PyMOL Python script that loads the backbone (N, CA, C, O; Angstrom):
from pymol import cmd

cmd.read_pdbstr("""\
ATOM      1  N   MET A   1     159.535 175.460  -4.245  1.00  0.00           N
ATOM      2  CA  MET A   1     159.324 175.241  -2.861  1.00  0.00           C
ATOM      3  C   MET A   1     159.630 173.756  -2.274  1.00  0.00           C
ATOM      4  O   MET A   1     159.265 172.743  -2.871  1.00  0.00           O
ATOM      5  N   SER A   2     160.272 173.735  -1.156  1.00  0.00           N
ATOM      6  CA  SER A   2     160.541 172.295  -0.687  1.00  0.00           C
ATOM      7  C   SER A   2     159.286 171.508  -0.207  1.00  0.00           C
ATOM      8  O   SER A   2     158.274 172.103   0.163  1.00  0.00           O
ATOM      9  N   LYS A   3     159.364 170.428  -0.223  1.00  0.00           N
ATOM     10  CA  LYS A   3     158.291 169.461   0.303  1.00  0.00           C
ATOM     11  C   LYS A   3     158.786 168.939   1.585  1.00  0.00           C
ATOM     12  O   LYS A   3     159.457 167.907   1.619  1.00  0.00           O
ATOM     13  N   SER A   4     158.449 169.680   2.755  1.00  0.00           N
ATOM     14  CA  SER A   4     159.044 169.296   4.165  1.00  0.00           C
ATOM     15  C   SER A   4     158.243 168.192   4.694  1.00  0.00           C
ATOM     16  O   SER A   4     158.656 167.673   5.732  1.00  0.00           O
ATOM     17  N   HIS A   5     157.145 167.731   4.151  1.00  0.00           N
ATOM     18  CA  HIS A   5     156.382 166.579   4.814  1.00  0.00           C
ATOM     19  C   HIS A   5     156.635 165.261   4.085  1.00  0.00           C
ATOM     20  O   HIS A   5     155.988 164.257   4.384  1.00  0.00           O
ATOM     21  N   ARG A   6     157.514 165.252   3.187  1.00  0.00           N
ATOM     22  CA  ARG A   6     157.495 164.099   2.246  1.00  0.00           C
ATOM     23  C   ARG A   6     158.295 162.884   3.160  1.00  0.00           C
ATOM     24  O   ARG A   6     159.413 163.021   3.656  1.00  0.00           O
ATOM     25  N   GLY A   7     157.469 161.711   3.251  1.00  0.00           N
ATOM     26  CA  GLY A   7     158.111 160.764   4.027  1.00  0.00           C
ATOM     27  C   GLY A   7     157.923 160.901   5.420  1.00  0.00           C
ATOM     28  O   GLY A   7     158.574 160.167   6.164  1.00  0.00           O
ATOM     29  N   LYS A   8     157.075 161.786   5.923  1.00  0.00           N
ATOM     30  CA  LYS A   8     156.859 161.764   7.325  1.00  0.00           C
ATOM     31  C   LYS A   8     156.189 160.566   7.941  1.00  0.00           C
ATOM     32  O   LYS A   8     156.529 160.139   9.044  1.00  0.00           O
ATOM     33  N   GLY A   9     155.190 160.006   7.185  1.00  0.00           N
ATOM     34  CA  GLY A   9     154.497 158.887   7.762  1.00  0.00           C
ATOM     35  C   GLY A   9     155.269 157.696   7.871  1.00  0.00           C
ATOM     36  O   GLY A   9     154.778 156.745   8.479  1.00  0.00           O
ATOM     37  N   ILE A  10     156.450 157.602   7.352  1.00  0.00           N
ATOM     38  CA  ILE A  10     157.284 156.284   7.515  1.00  0.00           C
ATOM     39  C   ILE A  10     158.463 156.419   8.328  1.00  0.00           C
ATOM     40  O   ILE A  10     159.257 155.487   8.463  1.00  0.00           O
ATOM     41  N   ARG A  11     158.610 157.547   8.878  1.00  0.00           N
ATOM     42  CA  ARG A  11     160.043 157.893   9.807  1.00  0.00           C
ATOM     43  C   ARG A  11     159.721 157.030  10.937  1.00  0.00           C
ATOM     44  O   ARG A  11     160.680 156.421  11.411  1.00  0.00           O
ATOM     45  N   ASN A  12     158.473 156.827  11.521  1.00  0.00           N
ATOM     46  CA  ASN A  12     158.476 156.067  12.793  1.00  0.00           C
ATOM     47  C   ASN A  12     158.494 154.577  12.551  1.00  0.00           C
ATOM     48  O   ASN A  12     158.653 153.843  13.527  1.00  0.00           O
ATOM     49  N   LEU A  13     158.342 154.049  11.326  1.00  0.00           N
ATOM     50  CA  LEU A  13     158.594 152.771  11.104  1.00  0.00           C
ATOM     51  C   LEU A  13     159.925 152.047  11.258  1.00  0.00           C
ATOM     52  O   LEU A  13     160.961 152.699  11.124  1.00  0.00           O
ATOM     53  N   VAL A  14     159.970 150.793  11.521  1.00  0.00           N
ATOM     54  CA  VAL A  14     161.408 150.119  11.650  1.00  0.00           C
ATOM     55  C   VAL A  14     162.011 150.240  10.469  1.00  0.00           C
ATOM     56  O   VAL A  14     161.384 149.873   9.475  1.00  0.00           O
ATOM     57  N   ASN A  15     163.462 150.821  10.309  1.00  0.00           N
ATOM     58  CA  ASN A  15     164.263 150.901   9.224  1.00  0.00           C
ATOM     59  C   ASN A  15     163.428 151.963   8.044  1.00  0.00           C
ATOM     60  O   ASN A  15     163.650 151.913   6.834  1.00  0.00           O
ATOM     61  N   HIS A  16     162.569 152.784   8.618  1.00  0.00           N
ATOM     62  CA  HIS A  16     162.043 153.656   7.670  1.00  0.00           C
ATOM     63  C   HIS A  16     161.195 153.031   6.686  1.00  0.00           C
ATOM     64  O   HIS A  16     161.006 153.574   5.598  1.00  0.00           O
ATOM     65  N   GLY A  17     160.583 151.741   7.045  1.00  0.00           N
ATOM     66  CA  GLY A  17     159.714 151.100   6.141  1.00  0.00           C
ATOM     67  C   GLY A  17     160.388 150.176   5.176  1.00  0.00           C
ATOM     68  O   GLY A  17     159.642 149.632   4.362  1.00  0.00           O
ATOM     69  N   ARG A  18     161.557 149.924   5.126  1.00  0.00           N
ATOM     70  CA  ARG A  18     162.404 149.095   4.366  1.00  0.00           C
ATOM     71  C   ARG A  18     162.629 147.746   4.987  1.00  0.00           C
ATOM     72  O   ARG A  18     162.775 147.572   6.197  1.00  0.00           O
ATOM     73  N   GLY A  19     162.649 146.749   4.019  1.00  0.00           N
ATOM     74  CA  GLY A  19     162.789 145.453   4.290  1.00  0.00           C
ATOM     75  C   GLY A  19     162.744 144.577   3.138  1.00  0.00           C
ATOM     76  O   GLY A  19     163.026 145.014   2.022  1.00  0.00           O
ATOM     77  N   THR A  20     162.394 143.318   3.338  1.00  0.00           N
ATOM     78  CA  THR A  20     162.231 142.339   2.247  1.00  0.00           C
ATOM     79  C   THR A  20     160.876 142.078   1.761  1.00  0.00           C
ATOM     80  O   THR A  20     160.023 141.733   2.579  1.00  0.00           O
ATOM     81  N   CYS A  21     160.537 142.222   0.348  1.00  0.00           N
ATOM     82  CA  CYS A  21     159.251 142.116  -0.022  1.00  0.00           C
ATOM     83  C   CYS A  21     158.975 140.532   0.040  1.00  0.00           C
ATOM     84  O   CYS A  21     159.800 139.674  -0.277  1.00  0.00           O
ATOM     85  N   GLY A  22     157.723 140.305   0.485  1.00  0.00           N
ATOM     86  CA  GLY A  22     157.175 138.849   0.735  1.00  0.00           C
ATOM     87  C   GLY A  22     156.867 138.279  -0.536  1.00  0.00           C
ATOM     88  O   GLY A  22     156.626 137.073  -0.589  1.00  0.00           O
ATOM     89  N   ARG A  23     156.839 139.029  -1.640  1.00  0.00           N
ATOM     90  CA  ARG A  23     156.319 138.293  -3.007  1.00  0.00           C
ATOM     91  C   ARG A  23     157.349 138.181  -3.867  1.00  0.00           C
ATOM     92  O   ARG A  23     157.585 137.096  -4.400  1.00  0.00           O
ATOM     93  N   CYS A  24     158.177 139.405  -4.141  1.00  0.00           N
ATOM     94  CA  CYS A  24     159.243 139.199  -5.157  1.00  0.00           C
ATOM     95  C   CYS A  24     160.631 139.051  -4.507  1.00  0.00           C
ATOM     96  O   CYS A  24     161.654 138.963  -5.186  1.00  0.00           O
ATOM     97  N   LYS A  25     160.622 139.028  -3.196  1.00  0.00           N
ATOM     98  CA  LYS A  25     161.831 138.768  -2.302  1.00  0.00           C
ATOM     99  C   LYS A  25     163.043 139.947  -2.507  1.00  0.00           C
ATOM    100  O   LYS A  25     164.208 139.757  -2.158  1.00  0.00           O
ATOM    101  N   LYS A  26     162.603 141.061  -3.071  1.00  0.00           N
ATOM    102  CA  LYS A  26     163.713 142.027  -3.231  1.00  0.00           C
ATOM    103  C   LYS A  26     164.063 142.500  -1.840  1.00  0.00           C
ATOM    104  O   LYS A  26     163.173 142.565  -0.991  1.00  0.00           O
ATOM    105  N   GLU A  27     165.381 142.853  -1.542  1.00  0.00           N
ATOM    106  CA  GLU A  27     165.772 143.374  -0.188  1.00  0.00           C
ATOM    107  C   GLU A  27     166.112 144.874  -0.160  1.00  0.00           C
ATOM    108  O   GLU A  27     166.571 145.493  -1.120  1.00  0.00           O
ATOM    109  N   ASN A  28     165.864 145.331   0.919  1.00  0.00           N
ATOM    110  CA  ASN A  28     166.095 146.840   1.109  1.00  0.00           C
ATOM    111  C   ASN A  28     165.294 147.712   0.270  1.00  0.00           C
ATOM    112  O   ASN A  28     165.742 148.721  -0.275  1.00  0.00           O
ATOM    113  N   ILE A  29     163.967 147.254   0.170  1.00  0.00           N
ATOM    114  CA  ILE A  29     163.009 148.082  -0.446  1.00  0.00           C
ATOM    115  C   ILE A  29     161.843 148.540   0.423  1.00  0.00           C
ATOM    116  O   ILE A  29     161.500 147.943   1.443  1.00  0.00           O
ATOM    117  N   LYS A  30     161.288 149.578  -0.023  1.00  0.00           N
ATOM    118  CA  LYS A  30     160.144 149.999   0.982  1.00  0.00           C
ATOM    119  C   LYS A  30     158.883 148.885   0.808  1.00  0.00           C
ATOM    120  O   LYS A  30     158.314 148.604  -0.247  1.00  0.00           O
ATOM    121  N   VAL A  31     158.649 148.406   1.974  1.00  0.00           N
ATOM    122  CA  VAL A  31     157.491 147.452   2.001  1.00  0.00           C
ATOM    123  C   VAL A  31     156.344 148.206   2.860  1.00  0.00           C
ATOM    124  O   VAL A  31     156.353 148.165   4.090  1.00  0.00           O
ATOM    125  N   LEU A  32     155.446 148.835   2.187  1.00  0.00           N
ATOM    126  CA  LEU A  32     154.437 149.617   2.911  1.00  0.00           C
ATOM    127  C   LEU A  32     153.018 149.016   2.810  1.00  0.00           C
ATOM    128  O   LEU A  32     152.105 149.464   3.505  1.00  0.00           O
ATOM    129  N   TYR A  33     152.843 148.033   1.970  1.00  0.00           N
ATOM    130  CA  TYR A  33     151.342 147.501   1.707  1.00  0.00           C
ATOM    131  C   TYR A  33     151.353 146.098   2.283  1.00  0.00           C
ATOM    132  O   TYR A  33     152.316 145.332   2.240  1.00  0.00           O
ATOM    133  N   GLU A  34     150.270 145.871   2.782  1.00  0.00           N
ATOM    134  CA  GLU A  34     149.996 144.449   3.219  1.00  0.00           C
ATOM    135  C   GLU A  34     149.051 143.634   2.474  1.00  0.00           C
ATOM    136  O   GLU A  34     147.952 144.145   2.256  1.00  0.00           O
ATOM    137  N   HIS A  35     149.272 142.487   2.055  1.00  0.00           N
ATOM    138  CA  HIS A  35     148.410 141.674   1.375  1.00  0.00           C
ATOM    139  C   HIS A  35     148.406 140.214   1.939  1.00  0.00           C
ATOM    140  O   HIS A  35     149.428 139.854   2.522  1.00  0.00           O
ATOM    141  N   GLU A  36     147.399 139.366   1.831  1.00  0.00           N
ATOM    142  CA  GLU A  36     147.435 138.017   2.235  1.00  0.00           C
ATOM    143  C   GLU A  36     147.808 137.093   1.078  1.00  0.00           C
ATOM    144  O   GLU A  36     147.165 136.845   0.058  1.00  0.00           O
ATOM    145  N   ILE A  37     148.832 136.707   1.421  1.00  0.00           N
ATOM    146  CA  ILE A  37     149.511 135.664   0.425  1.00  0.00           C
ATOM    147  C   ILE A  37     149.620 134.399   0.930  1.00  0.00           C
ATOM    148  O   ILE A  37     150.348 134.254   1.913  1.00  0.00           O
ATOM    149  N   GLU A  38     148.952 133.279   0.388  1.00  0.00           N
ATOM    150  CA  GLU A  38     148.948 131.919   0.973  1.00  0.00           C
ATOM    151  C   GLU A  38     148.552 131.911   2.370  1.00  0.00           C
ATOM    152  O   GLU A  38     149.170 131.233   3.191  1.00  0.00           O
ATOM    153  N   GLY A  39     147.604 132.594   2.666  1.00  0.00           N
ATOM    154  CA  GLY A  39     146.950 132.534   4.010  1.00  0.00           C
ATOM    155  C   GLY A  39     147.725 133.287   5.051  1.00  0.00           C
ATOM    156  O   GLY A  39     147.362 133.183   6.222  1.00  0.00           O
ATOM    157  N   GLN A  40     148.765 134.042   4.739  1.00  0.00           N
ATOM    158  CA  GLN A  40     149.472 134.749   5.789  1.00  0.00           C
ATOM    159  C   GLN A  40     149.494 136.332   5.306  1.00  0.00           C
ATOM    160  O   GLN A  40     149.547 136.634   4.114  1.00  0.00           O
ATOM    161  N   LYS A  41     149.449 137.252   6.315  1.00  0.00           N
ATOM    162  CA  LYS A  41     149.495 138.614   5.917  1.00  0.00           C
ATOM    163  C   LYS A  41     151.055 139.016   5.603  1.00  0.00           C
ATOM    164  O   LYS A  41     151.883 139.018   6.515  1.00  0.00           O
ATOM    165  N   THR A  42     151.324 139.279   4.561  1.00  0.00           N
ATOM    166  CA  THR A  42     152.713 139.771   4.164  1.00  0.00           C
ATOM    167  C   THR A  42     152.782 141.141   3.732  1.00  0.00           C
ATOM    168  O   THR A  42     151.866 141.689   3.119  1.00  0.00           O
ATOM    169  N   SER A  43     154.002 141.767   4.090  1.00  0.00           N
ATOM    170  CA  SER A  43     154.169 143.253   3.537  1.00  0.00           C
ATOM    171  C   SER A  43     154.848 143.189   2.095  1.00  0.00           C
ATOM    172  O   SER A  43     155.781 142.411   1.897  1.00  0.00           O
ATOM    173  N   VAL A  44     154.358 144.029   1.090  1.00  0.00           N
ATOM    174  CA  VAL A  44     155.081 143.840  -0.129  1.00  0.00           C
ATOM    175  C   VAL A  44     155.290 145.308  -0.686  1.00  0.00           C
ATOM    176  O   VAL A  44     154.723 146.303  -0.234  1.00  0.00           O
ATOM    177  N   CYS A  45     156.167 145.292  -1.708  1.00  0.00           N
ATOM    178  CA  CYS A  45     156.549 146.593  -2.170  1.00  0.00           C
ATOM    179  C   CYS A  45     155.486 147.183  -3.192  1.00  0.00           C
ATOM    180  O   CYS A  45     154.545 146.516  -3.621  1.00  0.00           O
ATOM    181  N   LYS A  46     155.716 148.396  -3.509  1.00  0.00           N
ATOM    182  CA  LYS A  46     154.658 149.016  -4.468  1.00  0.00           C
ATOM    183  C   LYS A  46     154.400 148.316  -5.868  1.00  0.00           C
ATOM    184  O   LYS A  46     153.283 148.253  -6.381  1.00  0.00           O
ATOM    185  N   PHE A  47     155.555 147.799  -6.428  1.00  0.00           N
ATOM    186  CA  PHE A  47     155.562 147.220  -7.582  1.00  0.00           C
ATOM    187  C   PHE A  47     154.637 145.917  -7.638  1.00  0.00           C
ATOM    188  O   PHE A  47     153.830 145.645  -8.527  1.00  0.00           O
ATOM    189  N   CYS A  48     154.954 145.113  -6.408  1.00  0.00           N
ATOM    190  CA  CYS A  48     153.965 144.029  -6.339  1.00  0.00           C
ATOM    191  C   CYS A  48     152.571 144.336  -5.785  1.00  0.00           C
ATOM    192  O   CYS A  48     151.609 143.600  -6.004  1.00  0.00           O
ATOM    193  N   ASN A  49     152.513 145.360  -5.122  1.00  0.00           N
ATOM    194  CA  ASN A  49     151.024 145.893  -4.782  1.00  0.00           C
ATOM    195  C   ASN A  49     150.282 146.199  -5.981  1.00  0.00           C
ATOM    196  O   ASN A  49     149.100 145.858  -6.024  1.00  0.00           O
ATOM    197  N   ALA A  50     150.858 146.851  -7.054  1.00  0.00           N
ATOM    198  CA  ALA A  50     150.151 147.211  -8.379  1.00  0.00           C
ATOM    199  C   ALA A  50     149.963 145.895  -9.146  1.00  0.00           C
ATOM    200  O   ALA A  50     148.945 145.755  -9.824  1.00  0.00           O
ATOM    201  N   ALA A  51     150.844 144.965  -9.082  1.00  0.00           N
ATOM    202  CA  ALA A  51     150.673 143.649  -9.901  1.00  0.00           C
ATOM    203  C   ALA A  51     149.647 142.935  -9.319  1.00  0.00           C
ATOM    204  O   ALA A  51     148.873 142.392 -10.108  1.00  0.00           O
ATOM    205  N   ILE A  52     149.409 142.773  -7.941  1.00  0.00           N
ATOM    206  CA  ILE A  52     148.268 142.061  -7.355  1.00  0.00           C
ATOM    207  C   ILE A  52     146.861 142.856  -7.453  1.00  0.00           C
ATOM    208  O   ILE A  52     145.793 142.245  -7.416  1.00  0.00           O
ATOM    209  N   LYS A  53     146.926 144.047  -7.560  1.00  0.00           N
ATOM    210  CA  LYS A  53     145.671 144.950  -7.863  1.00  0.00           C
ATOM    211  C   LYS A  53     145.376 144.768  -9.430  1.00  0.00           C
ATOM    212  O   LYS A  53     144.202 144.687  -9.790  1.00  0.00           O
ATOM    213  N   ASN A  54     146.146 144.718 -10.128  1.00  0.00           N
ATOM    214  CA  ASN A  54     145.953 144.443 -11.688  1.00  0.00           C
ATOM    215  C   ASN A  54     145.660 143.048 -12.143  1.00  0.00           C
ATOM    216  O   ASN A  54     145.321 142.767 -13.293  1.00  0.00           O
ATOM    217  N   GLY A  55     145.839 142.043 -10.994  1.00  0.00           N
ATOM    218  CA  GLY A  55     145.322 140.788 -11.334  1.00  0.00           C
ATOM    219  C   GLY A  55     146.462 139.674 -12.005  1.00  0.00           C
ATOM    220  O   GLY A  55     146.301 138.550 -12.480  1.00  0.00           O
ATOM    221  N   LYS A  56     147.564 140.442 -11.832  1.00  0.00           N
ATOM    222  CA  LYS A  56     148.689 139.436 -12.296  1.00  0.00           C
ATOM    223  C   LYS A  56     148.852 138.339 -11.372  1.00  0.00           C
ATOM    224  O   LYS A  56     148.585 138.510 -10.183  1.00  0.00           O
ATOM    225  N   SER A  57     149.287 137.167 -11.828  1.00  0.00           N
ATOM    226  CA  SER A  57     149.445 135.789 -11.070  1.00  0.00           C
ATOM    227  C   SER A  57     150.884 136.158 -10.248  1.00  0.00           C
ATOM    228  O   SER A  57     151.754 136.953 -10.603  1.00  0.00           O
ATOM    229  N   ALA A  58     150.838 135.270  -8.967  1.00  0.00           N
ATOM    230  CA  ALA A  58     151.890 135.391  -8.177  1.00  0.00           C
ATOM    231  C   ALA A  58     153.109 134.752  -8.957  1.00  0.00           C
ATOM    232  O   ALA A  58     153.049 133.881  -9.825  1.00  0.00           O
ATOM    233  N   LEU A  59     154.312 135.430  -8.411  1.00  0.00           N
ATOM    234  CA  LEU A  59     155.575 134.937  -9.100  1.00  0.00           C
ATOM    235  C   LEU A  59     155.902 133.589  -8.522  1.00  0.00           C
ATOM    236  O   LEU A  59     155.551 133.240  -7.395  1.00  0.00           O
ATOM    237  N   ALA A  60     156.595 132.852  -9.360  1.00  0.00           N
ATOM    238  CA  ALA A  60     156.741 131.484  -8.907  1.00  0.00           C
ATOM    239  C   ALA A  60     158.034 131.309  -8.250  1.00  0.00           C
ATOM    240  O   ALA A  60     158.350 130.211  -7.793  1.00  0.00           O
TER     241      ALA A  60
END
""", "prot")
cmd.dss("prot")
cmd.show_as("cartoon", "prot")
cmd.util.cbc("prot")
cmd.orient("prot")
């Protein structure tokens, strides 16, 4: 069976939720999570979101 609602929540975002990650600086990656980095709200990718939640230190 097909999954017709997959990605429906990000279709209304700019570029379908894609941009540059504020932590690892990867380009054209889905940045769907917001975190406060150095006092500013920044959008991060799911890999950086997991690293932040697991207590990994910030990238240099």
